[in-house]
N, C-alpha and C positions, 0 to 999 in steps of 0.2 A: 420439513419435508415437501416441499412445493415439487419436486420431480417425481412423476408417477413413472414405474416400471413395469415391463410384462415381461415374465422371463419363460422362458422353456425349453423344458428338460425332460428325458425320460425316466431320469433320476427323482426321488424326491428333495425338495431343498434343505438346503443346511437347517439344523433344529434351531439355530440363534436369529434366522432370519425367517422362519415360517410365517410367523405372525406378524411381520413388519408391514406396517399401514401404509406405506408407498409402492409396496411391489406384489404384484401380481402372480403367482407361480402358478404355471400350466404345466402338470406332469403330463405329458405326451410327445409321440413324435411329429417332427413338424412338419414331414409329409403329410400328416393327417389331419391338419388345421386348417381353417383359411382365415387368413389375417384382413382386420379391417381395412378398406382403401383409404389412404389420404388421413390416416391415423397419427404415423408415429414422425419424430424428429430425428429421430435415431434408431438405427438399427445395427446390431453386431452379429455378425456371424464367426465366430473366431474360433477355429480349427475344427470344423465340423465338417465343411464340403467333401472331403477326401472321404468321409464315410458313405457315401451315397455315389451310384451311378450317375453317370453323364447326364440319360433320360430323365431324371429325377431333378439334377439340379438344374438342366438347362430349361428343360419343360413345364416343372411344379416350382422348385424353390423360388430362383433368380423372378422368372415372372411375377409370383404373389409379390417378394418383398420389393422389388420397383413398384408396384402398385399401392402397397402400404405408405410408402415415405410421401410426408407432407411437400409441398413446395418447400426449398430451401432446406430440407432432410440431406440427412446423412447415412452413409452405408460405408461401416467398416468392416472388411472382412480379410479373413488369412485365407492360403491354401498352400498346399505343399507337395512335393513329392515325395509319396511312403517310400520307406526300404524296398528293394527289389524282390524280397520273397512275402511280403505285404501282401492281403488281400483287398486292400485298400486302393482308392481311386486317383488320378491325377486329373486336375483340371486346369489348365494353364490359364495365365491372367490374359492373353490373346482374345483367348475363348470365352472369359468371362465379362472382357469389355465388350465385344461383340454382341452379348447375350444382353446387355443392358443400354440399349441404344437412347433412354430418356434421360440415363445418367451419365454427368461430367466426371471423367478420372479426374481425380484433384491430386491423386498421390500415388506413388507406387515403389515400393521398395522390396530388394530383393536382398535374401541374405544366405549363406551357405551354413548348413550345418553339418558337422565329422562327427560320426558316433562310431565307435569301436565295440563293435560284436564278437566276440570268441577270436580274437587275432584279425578280425577282417575289418576295415576301415570303408563306414558306409557314408556318403555323400549324398544328402537329397537337400534342396532346394526350398525355401520357405517364402511367400512371397506376403505382402501387407498392403491391401490397397484400399483408399479412400474414395470414395463417389459423394457428389451432391446433386439434389435433384434440382435443378436452375434453371430458369426461362432464360438468361441472358447469355449462357453457353461458357460461361466464366465462374471460377469457385470464389466462392465470399472469404476463404479462409486460405492463407499462402500456409501450404504444410510442408514445406521444403526446409 
């Protein structure tokens, strides 16, 4: 159990992981937390950015995440276009890249997802992005 993990969620952790010796669970809204600077080797923001308004994503979450990564640390995040009738938000990769000037984009993958809801086809885009906090402006791992 050499890896230490901090997990943040608004829900309680799964029962089987609640007392795991290597995982600290924080039942909290990410926007209400202050992450420690230069602490993390890896931060994963998976399928959550669309839940927040742009102001929160670009003025609170992404700046804090950028400061919390160690040098040579990685950020893996996903973002998507929610269905048209949804109350969720779209944050495009170009906006995210621009908001993380201290990180180098190492990988960007786009996928189209098609859902059928009440005889309607709903198409939305899903993006995976990987960044590295690097001093030499190149990625140490090839993600292609």
